[in-house]
C-alpha positions in Angstrom: 11.5 -10.0 -3.9 12.0 -11.8 -1.5 11.1 -15.4 -3.1 14.8 -14.6 -5.5 16.8 -13.9 -2.8 19.2 -16.0 -2.1 19.0 -19.4 0.6 21.7 -16.8 2.8 20.8 -13.4 2.3 22.7 -10.4 3.7 21.9 -8.1 5.9 21.1 -5.0 3.6 19.1 -7.7 1.8 17.1 -9.1 4.1 16.7 -5.2 5.4 15.4 -4.5 1.9 13.0 -7.3 2.2 11.4 -6.8 5.6 10.8 -2.8 5.0 9.0 -3.6 1.6 7.2 -6.1 3.7 6.5 -4.0 6.6 8.4 -1.1 6.6 7.4 2.6 6.2 7.2 2.3 2.5 5.0 -0.5 2.0 2.2 1.5 5.1 3.1 5.4 3.2 0.2 6.5 0.8 0.6 10.0 -1.2 -2.6 11.6 -2.4 -3.0 14.7 -4.8 -6.1 16.7 -5.6 -6.4 17.6 -9.2 -8.8 20.7 -11.0 -10.2 19.8 -14.1 -11.2 23.0 -16.1 -9.5 25.7 -17.4 -9.1 27.3 -14.4 -7.3 24.8 -12.6 -4.0 27.0 -12.8 -6.1 30.2 -10.9 -5.3 31.3 -7.5 -9.0 30.5 -6.6 -8.6 26.8 -8.0 -5.5 26.4 -5.8 -7.2 27.3 -3.0 -10.4 25.6 -3.3 -8.0 22.4 -4.0 -6.3 23.6 0.1 -10.1 23.5 1.3 -11.0 20.0 -0.3 -7.6 18.8 1.0 -8.3 19.8 4.8 -12.0 18.4 4.3 -10.3 15.2 3.2 -8.0 15.0 5.8 -10.7 15.8 8.8 -12.9 13.0 7.2 -9.9 10.5 7.0 -9.0 10.7 10.4 -10.8 8.1 12.5 -11.1 6.0 9.3 -10.4 2.1 10.2 -7.3 1.0 8.5 -5.9 4.4 8.0 -3.3 6.0 10.5 -1.6 9.4 10.6 -3.6 11.0 7.7 -1.6 15.1 7.2 -1.3 17.7 4.6 0.7 20.2 6.2 -1.3 21.7 8.5 -1.2 22.3 11.9 -2.8 20.0 14.4 -4.8 20.2 17.4 -3.0 18.8 20.6 -5.3 15.9 20.4 -2.7 14.7 18.0 -1.8 11.2 19.2 1.4 11.8 17.3 1.8 15.3 18.7 0.8 14.4 21.9 3.4 11.7 22.4 5.9 14.1 21.1 5.1 17.0 23.6 5.4 14.2 26.3 8.9 13.0 25.4 10.3 16.1 24.6 12.8 16.0 27.3 14.2 12.7 26.5 14.2 12.8 22.5 15.4 16.2 22.6 19.1 17.8 23.7 18.0 20.0 26.8 20.1 18.6 28.8 23.0 18.6 27.0 22.8 22.0 26.0 22.5 23.0 29.5 18.7 24.7 29.8 17.7 22.5 32.4 20.2 24.5 34.8 19.4 27.8 36.2 21.7 30.0 33.4 19.8 27.6 30.9 16.6 28.3 32.6 16.3 31.6 32.7 17.2 32.5 29.1 15.0 29.6 27.7 12.5 31.5 30.0 13.5 35.4 28.0 13.5 33.6 24.6 9.8 32.2 25.1 9.0 36.1 26.5 10.0 37.2 23.6 8.4 34.9 21.2 4.8 35.7 23.1 5.5 39.3 22.1 6.4 38.5 18.4 3.6 37.9 15.7 3.7 34.5 16.5 2.5 35.2 20.3 -0.7 34.3 19.8 -0.2 30.9 18.6 2.5 30.1 21.1 0.4 31.4 24.0 -1.4 29.0 24.9 1.8 26.5 24.8 4.3 28.7 26.7 2.2 28.1 30.0 2.8 23.8 29.0 6.2 24.3 28.2 7.7 27.3 29.3 11.6 26.9 28.0 10.1 25.7 24.4 11.4 22.3 24.1 8.5 21.6 21.5 9.3 24.0 19.6 13.2 23.5 19.3 12.4 19.6 18.6 10.0 20.1 15.7 12.7 22.9 14.1 15.2 19.9 14.8 13.0 17.7 13.0 11.6 20.0 10.0 13.7 18.8 6.7 15.9 21.0 4.6 13.5 20.8 1.4 9.5 21.0 2.0 6.7 21.1 0.2 4.9 24.0 -1.1 2.4 25.2 1.1 -0.9 26.8 -0.1 -3.3 28.5 2.2 -2.1 26.3 5.3 -2.2 22.8 3.2 1.0 20.8 1.2 0.6 21.5 -2.7 3.0 20.4 -5.6 5.7 22.5 -6.7 3.8 23.9 -9.6 0.5 24.2 -7.3 -1.3 22.1 -9.4 -2.3 19.4 -7.1 -3.1 19.4 -3.3 -1.0 16.6 -1.3 -2.1 14.6 1.4 0.1 11.7 3.4 -1.5 8.9 4.5 0.2 6.5 6.4 -1.9 2.9 6.5 -2.1 0.4 9.3 -1.6 -2.9 7.1 1.9 -3.6 6.2 2.7 -5.2 3.0 1.6 -8.7 3.3 -2.2 -7.5 3.9 -3.2 -6.9 0.6 -6.9 -7.4 1.5 -6.6 -4.7 4.2 -4.8 -2.4 2.3 -7.3 -2.2 -0.7 -9.9 -1.9 2.1 -8.2 1.2 3.0 -7.8 2.5 -0.5 -11.6 2.1 -1.1 -12.5 3.8 2.4 -10.0 6.3 1.1 -12.1 7.2 -2.5 -15.4 6.6 -0.6 -14.5 9.5 2.0 -12.7 11.8 -1.4 -16.1 11.3 -2.9 -18.3 12.3 -0.2 -16.0 15.9 0.6 -15.9 16.8 -3.2 -19.5 17.1 -3.2 -20.0 18.9 -7.2 -16.4 20.0 -7.0 -14.5 19.5 -10.8 -11.6 17.1 -8.5 -10.3 14.1 -8.7 -8.1 11.7 -6.2 -4.4 10.5 -7.5 -3.2 8.0 -5.3 0.6 6.6 -5.3 2.5 4.2 -3.3 3.4 0.5 -2.9 -0.5 -0.1 -1.5 -2.0 0.7 -4.3 0.2 -1.0 -6.9 0.6 -4.1 -4.9 -3.5 -4.1 -4.8 -3.4 -3.0 -8.7 -1.3 -5.7 -9.4 -2.7 -9.1 -7.7 -5.9 -7.0 -9.6 -4.0 -7.5 -12.9 -2.9 -10.8 -11.9 -6.3 -12.4 -10.9 -8.0 -10.8 -14.3 -5.3 -11.9 -16.8 -5.3 -15.7 -14.9 -9.1 -15.9 -15.6 -9.1 -14.7 -18.7 -6.1 -17.0 -20.1 -7.5 -19.9 -18.4 -11.3 -19.1 -19.9 -9.7 -19.3 -23.6 -7.2 -22.1 -22.8 -9.9 -24.3 -21.8 -12.3 -23.5 -24.0 -9.5 -23.8 -26.8 -8.8 -27.0 -25.4 -12.2 -28.3 -24.8 -13.3 -27.4 -28.9 -10.1 -29.4 -29.8 -10.4 -32.5 -27.7 -14.3 -32.7 -29.0 -13.3 -32.4 -32.7 -11.3 -35.5 -32.0 -13.2 -37.5 -29.5 -16.7 -36.7 -30.9 -17.9 -37.6 -27.7 -18.4 -36.4 -24.6 -17.6 -38.7 -22.3 -14.0 -39.0 -22.9 -14.0 -35.7 -23.0 -15.3 -35.6 -19.5 -13.2 -38.6 -18.3 -10.2 -37.0 -19.3 -10.5 -33.3 -18.2 -11.9 -34.8 -14.3 -8.2 -35.6 -13.2 -7.0 -32.5 -14.4 -9.4 -30.6 -12.4 -9.4 -32.4 -9.6 -5.7 -32.4 -9.7 -5.2 -28.3 -10.2 -7.6 -27.9 -7.3 -5.7 -29.8 -4.6 -2.4 -29.1 -5.9 -3.7 -24.7 -5.3 -5.2 -25.7 -2.0 -2.4 -28.0 -0.6 0.0 -24.7 -1.2 -2.5 -22.7 0.1 -2.6 -24.4 3.2 0.9 -25.0 3.6 1.9 -21.0 2.3 -1.3 -19.2 3.2 -1.0 -17.5 -0.9 -0.5 -19.4 -4.0 2.3 -17.0 -6.0 1.5 -16.3 -9.6 4.5 -17.8 -10.6 3.8 -20.8 -8.8 0.9 -20.9 -11.3 2.5 -20.2 -14.0 4.8 -23.3 -13.4 1.9 -25.4 -12.5 0.4 -24.6 -16.3 2.6 -27.3 -17.7 1.9 -30.0 -15.3 -1.3 -29.0 -16.0 -0.7 -30.2 -19.8 0.8 -32.8 -19.0 -2.0 -34.4 -16.8 -3.9 -33.7 -20.4 -1.8 -35.7 -22.4 -2.0 -39.2 -20.1 -6.0 -38.9 -21.0 -4.9 -38.1 -24.9 -2.7 -41.4 -24.7 -5.2 -43.7 -23.1 -8.3 -42.5 -25.2 -6.3 -42.3 -28.6 -4.4 -45.1 -28.3 -6.1 -47.6 -26.1 -5.1 -49.2 -22.8 -2.8 -52.1 -23.8 0.5 -52.6 -21.5 3.0 -50.6 -22.8 1.0 -47.7 -23.0 0.5 -48.0 -19.5 4.0 -48.5 -19.1 4.2 -44.9 -20.8 2.1 -43.1 -18.8 3.6 -44.4 -15.3 7.0 -43.2 -16.6 5.2 -40.0 -17.2 3.9 -39.4 -14.3 6.7 -40.1 -12.5 9.5 -37.7 -14.5 6.7 -34.6 -14.1 
């Protein structure tokens, strides 16, 4: 997209490209766990998918190239994001502006905390109460909850129809580091294959990282096949005309060396070679082959060299 932006893009256009390159959109990956078989819609299958989701989350935490991994289940206090949120809860929250840091507000917050301890949530809140007696962490989490949340089955996210368990993964590499994103995708698949065992389930992945990696693989595969087919057709055609391997090899030599030099120069200056660049380069490769045909078919007369030089300059 950045290649088609105006020379002076607007702030919105630049923001869009920056987000696609290195923003959250380029890092997020949504995983879906599906069961195979006729009993995929049963409650037992949904529970099995939830357990598989929990096992996958545990296996992916700490894997190189992966940041946050969550499936909606409550995490322990050792979660880095949760710890960071807890340490800065008073700066992020509204305790000061709501008056909960002065005597009347503190008293009311403590009474609310005691009421929570006496409620069915007391077992969950008991350990947090001694560290956060005013309940700022709970208020902060409640404020951050979206209006619509995924369905939860056995403590793990699920699709609306309950046929898939959902896992959200944030990659460390942004959209410009396709090699690292590809490695992360391969590690996720390997971790799923390991925790799945003999369970009849499969892993689905969606996100810009997957689209980018698959697009690059598709382009590379198409370029290789089209190059092989095109080169074979040209070699067969020229062989039928020259009827000798010597002019054929001499004619392909400048084309091959020119293509290698051009790709190397573009990669050296810009760091990568876009597929669009290769597409337009095919036209120049055709021009290079034409010059050799002129020479070997028409001879090396002075008028021919004038024609070749003019063609080189215009190309």
